[in-house]
N, C-alpha and C positions, 0 to 999 in steps of 0.2 A: 653471466656465464661465459666461460672461455671458449672461443671459437675452436671447433674440433673436439670438444669434450661432450660426450653424450649427456642428454638431459632426461628428465622424467616425462612420460607421456601424459601424466596428469599431475597437477600441482597440489591437490588435496587428497588425503587418504581417509580411510575409515577410522573414525576416532577410537583410540585405545587398542587398535589392532597392531600387533607386532608381526611384521613380515620377516621371516628368516630365510635368507638366500644362502644356499650351500653350493659352492662350485665343486665340481667333481671331475677328476680325470683318473681313471683306473683305481678308484678308492674303495672297491667293493668290500674289502676286509674290514673297513672302518664304519661302514654305513649302519650296521645294526646297532652298535653302541651309540652313535650320534643320534639316530632317529628315535630310538627307544627313550633316550634322555629327553628329547623334545616332547614326546608323547606323555611324559610323566610330569610336565611343568604344571605348577599350581596356577599360573596365569592362563586362563582358558582361551583368550582371544589371540590365537596364533595361526598364521598360515605359513606353511613350509614349502619352499620352492627349491628344487634341486636342478641345477643347470649342469648338463653333462658335456664335457669337452671331447666328444667323439671317443669315448672309452671303448676298449675292446675286451674288457674283463667280465662282461655280463652284468654290469651295474644297472643298466636300464631294465633288463628283464627281471632282475631281482627286486627293484623298486616297484615295478608294475604288479608283481605277484604278491609281495609281502607288505607293501605300504601304499595302498591305493589312495590314501588321504594326502599323499605328497604330490604336489603339482610338478610335473616333469617338463623341462625344456631341453630338448636334445639338439645340440649344435652339430652341424655337419663337419666341423673341423675344430681343431684345438685352438681356441681363441685366447688362451692364456687365462690367468687369474682375473685380469681386468675385463676381458671380453665376456667371460662367464658371469662375473658379478654384475656387470652393467646390464646384461640381458635379463638377469633376475630382478634387479632393482627396477628396470623399466616395466616389468610385469607385475611388480608388487602393488598391493592395494592398501598397505598399512600406513598409519600415521607415523610409525617408527619402522625403520628398515635396518636389519642386522645382516652383516656378512659373517658367516660362521664356517670355519674350516670343517671339512668332512672328517678330520681325525681328532675331533673333540668330544667331550662329554660334559654337558651342562648340568649343574646341580638343580634339583627340582624347583628351587626358589629363584633361579637366575633370572628368568623373564620377568617375574613380578618385581624383583629388585630394580631391574633396568627401567621398566615403565614407571615405577614409583619415583625414581630419580628424575626422569623427565618431568613428571607432574610437579615435583617440589621445586624444580629449577627451570622456569620457563625461558631463561636466557641462554641455556646451553643448547648446543647443536649436536653433541655426541656424548656417548657414555662409554667409558673404558671399564671392562671387567677385571677382576682379579683372576689371572690365568696361572694355574699351577701345572707342573709337569705331570703327565699322565702316569708314567711308571714310577715316579718318585713324588708322591702326592703331598709331602710336607715341604716341597721346594717350589720356588716361584719361577715362572717363565716371564711374566710381566705384570706390573701393577700400574699400567699406563706407560706411555712413551715420553721421552724427553728429547730435546735437541740442544746441542752445545753451541757456544759462540764460535768455535772453529769448524762448524759445519758437520757435526757427526750426530746422527740419530741413534737412539738406544732405548733399551727396555729398562724401566726402573725395577730394581730388585732381582734381575736375572741371575739364576743359579743360587740365590740365597735361600736358606731355610726359612720358612714362613713361621715366625715367632711373634706375630702381631705387630711388626714394625710398619706394616702398610694397612693397618685396620682403620685408618682415619679417612673419611671421605674428603677429597680435595680436588682442586683443579689441576690438570696436567696438560702437557702440550698436545697430545693426540692419543687416539685409541689404536691398539694393535688390530690390524685387519683380520686376524684370526677369529675375533669375536666382537668387532666394532659395531656399535649401534648408532644410527644417525636419525636425526629428526628430519622428516620428509620436507618440511618447510626450508630447512637449510640446503638440502640437496637441490631443491627446486631453484634456489638462488645461485649456488656456486657450481652446480654440475656434478656429475658422477666421477668415477675413476678415469684417469687419463689413459686411454688405450695405447698411447705411445710407450708407456712403461711396461705393459704386458705382464710382468711378474716382478715383484719386489719393490718396496718403497712407495708403491702407489698409495698406500694408506697414509704415509707421512706427507706426501704431496697434497692429498686431500685435507690433511690436518693443517698444513700451511695455508691453503686457500681459505679454510674455515676461519682460522684465527685472524688472518688479515682482513676478512670481511666482518669481524666482530663477533663470531660465534665461539663460545668457550666449550671446553671438553671437561667433563667431570668423571673422575675415577670413583667408583663405588665398590667397596670391598665386599658388600653383601651379594654381589653378582659373581659367582664363582664358576669357572670353566676349567676343565682339565684338557691338556693338549699334548699330543705326540709331536715332537719336534722333527721337522724335515721329513715328513712321511711321504710326501709326493713332490718334493723339490729339495735341492741341496747340492753340495759338491760343486762340480764344474758349472752346472746350470746356474746355481745361486751366485757363484763367484762372478760369472760374467754379468748377470743382470744387476748385482749390487755395484759392481764397478761402473757400469754404464749409467745406471739410474741415480747414483749419488751425484754424478756431474749434472745430469738432467735436473735433479732437484735443486741443487745449489744455484744453477743458472736461472732456473725458472722462478724460484720462490724466495730465496734468501735475500732479505732487504738491506742488510747492514754491511754490504761490501766495502763501503767507504770507511768503516771503522774496523772491521774484522777480516777484510779481504786477504791480508797477508797471512793471517793465521789459517784461513781456509786453504789457501794455496799450499802452505807448508804441510798441512795435514794430508792433502792429496799427494804431494810429492813424497811424503814419508810412506804412504800406502804403496805408491808405485815402486819405490826403492825396495821395500820389503818383498814385494812380489818379484822383482828382478833377482833379489838374492835367493829366492826360492824357485828359480826359473824351471828347475827340473820337475816341479810338481804341476800336475794338470790344472789344479785349481788356481795356482799362481798365474799360469799363462792365460787362463780364462779371465782372471781379474784384469790383466793388462789389455787383453782384447776388448773387454767391456769398457775400460777407461778410454781406449782409442775410439770406440764407437760413440762414447759420450761426448768426446771432443768434436767429432763430426756432426753431432746433433745440436751443437750450441746455437746455430742460427735459428733453428726451429724453436728451441726453448726460449730464445730471446724474444721472439715474436709473441709467444704466450706470456712471457714476463711483462711485456708492456701493458697488456690488458689487465693482468692481475694487479700491478702496481697502480694503474689508473683507477681501480675500483677499491683499493685498500682503505680501511677506516682507522687503522691503528697508527699512532705516531711511532717514530723510532724509539722513543723512551718506553712506550708500552710494549713494543716488540722485544726490547731488551729484557724486560721483566719476564718474558716467557722462556728465555733461554737459560740453560745451565752453564756453569763455568767450564 
């Protein structure tokens, strides 16, 4: 486990139990849909944990009144996506632990499909769902995530009409944090989300740590979740953290600098140039501020990198097979 990365308070969970951790910050308008969908799951062994980041929209009172079966963890301050998720995961009792955005709706068979995937594939550490757009349900948000050789993460199938092109179960790079499900045994080994990321790309960082430690990620199309995009984040905030955390991610996790380092640097330079050309836009300026913060954080990420690379189990050739062109 990487120094400074939170761990689990217990390394074994209740067999077959799926713990669903929902981070919430002023997401009251989404909670009914999200929680009703969980109540309708065909898999009966589920615990639901909602972690609130000091909301002021009445979320806590609403949950206490309407959903007494939901376990509430009320944080005294906004600790970001990572802080809320880590608090929930540390409290979880399940053999499998899911991070589920509050602005989602899971189909009734989602949990059963996820648990079945873990049962059939004991070597996997995580499961990626098929995520569709909430308002445009025949279009995809992600069918698992990819990572390119020039250092860019992305969603497979994003914005595509779902016509069955991603209906095959297959291994992918990582699972989107909006509905990622992890095997507890894997989290006990590699740690939870990195709190230094706070928001954005923390799921890809965990995906890198998992892959380098030898844990695979399986995409299963039978597990379907609908997702509102950028419901509680986006715009300037997202631009800043994507700019910063992309650099964090590359310095901390990317193993093939000796082979693809120049392509990675060119990609980041292109991003910075595009932001400079759009300087009048708030999001562009936020991206540049984030990139500058990322550069300042390089020494910290290099210290974490040393630990990760010392513990990696994959060869360069095996890592290269994980990457997209």
